[in-house]
C-alpha positions as MATLAB code, in Angstrom:
seq = 'MRALVAIVALLSASSAEAQTRCITTPEAEAMTLVALPDIIQQTGIICATRLPATSLVRRTDSDFLDRYQAAADRAWPNARAAIVKLSDPMIDSLLQSEFARPLLTAALAPLLVGRINPADCGTIDRFVMQLAPLPPQNTAGVIVTTLRYFKAEKAKGKAIAVPDLPLCAEGAR';
ca = [
       6.445  -17.263   10.710;
       4.149  -20.137    9.703;
       1.199  -17.748    9.877;
       2.939  -15.444    7.384;
       3.643  -18.335    5.025;
       0.000  -19.446    5.251;
      -1.242  -15.903    4.606;
       1.027  -15.441    1.606;
       0.013  -18.840    0.215;
      -3.671  -18.022    0.512;
      -3.178  -14.550   -0.937;
      -1.358  -15.905   -3.939;
      -3.893  -18.653   -4.685;
      -4.613  -18.507   -8.401;
      -7.982  -20.118   -8.847;
     -10.106  -18.941  -11.777;
     -12.565  -17.421   -9.306;
      -9.847  -15.411   -7.541;
      -8.547  -14.055  -10.846;
     -11.948  -12.533  -11.673;
     -12.213  -10.701   -8.336;
     -11.464   -7.037   -8.082;
     -11.389   -4.358   -5.424;
     -13.213   -1.053   -5.478;
     -11.547    2.322   -5.142;
     -12.445    2.600   -1.414;
     -11.024   -0.889   -0.812;
      -7.825   -0.026   -2.684;
      -7.537    3.184   -0.684;
      -7.954    1.246    2.584;
      -5.213   -1.181    1.547;
      -3.004    1.764    0.602;
      -3.627    3.497    3.934;
      -2.666    0.360    5.857;
       0.615    0.060    3.957;
       1.596    3.747    3.987;
       3.219    4.006    7.456;
       5.616    1.144    6.646;
       6.214    2.465    3.140;
       7.056    5.908    4.534;
       9.452    4.418    7.092;
      11.145    2.128    4.563;
      11.509    5.041    2.138;
      13.245    6.973    4.912;
      15.705    4.129    5.344;
      16.469    3.933    1.622;
      16.819    7.716    1.369;
      18.788    8.185    4.605;
      22.000    9.150    2.821;
      20.220   11.450    0.366;
      17.874   13.438    2.618;
      18.373   15.531    5.746;
      17.324   14.047    9.092;
      14.478   16.588    9.194;
      12.825   15.109    6.093;
       9.330   13.760    6.841;
      10.143   10.352    5.400;
      13.190   10.088    7.673;
      11.486   11.127   10.894;
      10.130    8.165   12.838;
       8.714   10.235   15.698;
       6.614   12.834   13.929;
       2.994   13.946   14.011;
       3.010   13.247   10.273;
       3.744    9.549   10.751;
       1.375    9.375   13.746;
      -1.482   10.649   11.535;
      -0.751    7.958    8.967;
      -0.574    5.259   11.638;
      -3.942    6.322   13.082;
      -5.478    6.305    9.587;
      -3.974    2.871    8.939;
      -5.522    1.564   12.160;
      -8.953    2.858   11.110;
      -8.571    1.447    7.580;
      -7.461   -2.047    8.632;
     -10.961   -3.639    8.840;
     -11.789   -2.499    5.277;
      -8.333   -3.472    3.985;
      -8.648   -6.872    5.653;
     -12.039   -7.390    3.977;
     -10.518   -6.461    0.603;
      -7.660   -8.929    1.105;
     -10.171  -11.651    1.951;
     -12.212  -10.687   -1.119;
      -9.140  -11.128   -3.341;
      -8.026  -14.380   -1.797;
      -9.785  -17.152    0.032;
     -12.416  -16.644    2.745;
     -10.359  -18.986    4.937;
      -7.748  -16.273    5.246;
     -10.108  -14.095    7.295;
      -9.447  -16.090   10.465;
      -5.685  -15.763    9.914;
      -6.028  -12.010    9.421;
      -7.789  -11.683   12.786;
      -4.456  -12.300   14.508;
      -2.783   -9.244   15.953;
       0.383  -10.346   14.137;
      -1.112  -10.582   10.631;
      -1.154   -6.888    9.759;
       2.414   -6.111   10.872;
       3.661   -9.200    9.050;
       1.838   -8.264    5.855;
       2.935   -4.638    5.826;
       6.504   -5.521    6.828;
       6.646   -7.959    3.912;
       4.938   -5.639    1.417;
       6.723   -2.340    2.085;
      10.234   -3.508    1.126;
       8.879   -4.946   -2.125;
       7.433   -1.565   -3.071;
      10.207    0.705   -1.859;
      12.894   -1.629   -3.146;
      12.199   -0.121   -6.550;
      13.162    3.360   -5.359;
      16.210    4.767   -7.071;
      18.138    6.727   -4.411;
      18.622    9.482   -7.005;
      14.832   10.039   -6.804;
      14.803   10.661   -3.057;
      14.742   14.447   -3.460;
      11.683   14.230   -5.711;
       9.984   11.828   -3.318;
      10.737   14.209   -0.436;
       9.156   17.142   -2.297;
       6.133   15.014   -3.201;
       5.645   13.953    0.437;
       6.035   17.571    1.618;
       3.329   18.664   -0.834;
       0.965   15.905    0.297;
       1.711   16.297    4.018;
      -0.987   18.908    4.728;
      -3.660   16.616    3.267;
      -5.463   14.034    5.372;
      -3.935   10.562    4.895;
      -7.165    9.441    3.180;
      -6.580   12.037    0.469;
      -3.016   10.823   -0.043;
      -4.313    7.258   -0.445;
      -6.859    8.601   -2.938;
      -4.135   10.340   -4.950;
      -2.104    7.134   -5.033;
      -5.037    4.971   -6.155;
      -6.139    7.525   -8.756;
      -2.578    7.647  -10.104;
      -2.482    3.850  -10.171;
      -5.763    3.787  -12.143;
      -4.330    6.306  -14.605;
      -1.120    4.306  -15.091;
      -3.089    1.074  -15.575;
      -5.232    2.796  -18.236;
      -2.113    4.080  -19.998;
      -0.537    0.619  -19.871;
      -3.735   -0.833  -21.371;
      -3.264    1.610  -24.266;
       0.122    0.012  -24.941;
       2.381    2.457  -23.131;
       5.425    0.972  -21.427;
       4.598    1.745  -17.825;
       5.573   -0.363  -14.822;
       2.515   -0.542  -12.602;
       1.635   -2.922   -9.748;
      -0.914   -5.524  -10.746;
      -3.619   -4.570   -8.255;
      -6.960   -5.874   -9.563;
      -9.001   -2.681   -9.500;
     -12.680   -2.933  -10.415;
     -13.938   -0.704  -13.196;
     -15.070    2.687  -11.886;
     -18.540    2.439  -10.394;
     -18.318   -1.354   -9.860;
     -18.888   -2.822   -6.427;
];
C-alpha cells in the first residue's frame, strides 16, 4: 500500500517542469492499452444489471479479454516510460515492481468507469461489439484520437468533459 501512495504522490507532483511535459500519441495509446482490461472488467461490473451475461464487457473468461490483456502486457514498458516522462524519474524504480501495474490500473479504472451512467450500458455494449473485431491497438488508437478531438473541441470553448491527459501536439516527440 505504501508503494501505491508513493507512486500516486510522484505521479501527481506539480513542478513547473512536469506541467510542461506531454506524451505522444503512441505513448497515450500504450497507457490506454494497459488500462483497458481493467476498464472493460469494471464496466462489466457497473453494467451487470443492464446487460446480458453474454455481453463482452461482462465476460471475464473470454478470448476478447485475453487479447486485451496480452496487448496490455506488451504495452506496459512503453506506458511505464510515458508515466515516468510525465512524473519524476525516481518513479521508474517503483514502477519496476510487479505490483505497480496492477495497483495503478486497479486505482485508475474505477475513476474512469465511475462516470458511467448505467442507462448508457447498452450503447457501451454496442460500441464494444463494433470494436471487438479490431486489434486492441486499434481500439486504443480510436480512444486516443477521440480524446484528441474532444480536447480540441473543448479548446474551442465547447462544454465537453474530457480527461486532462497532457497530449503533445501532433507530430511532437
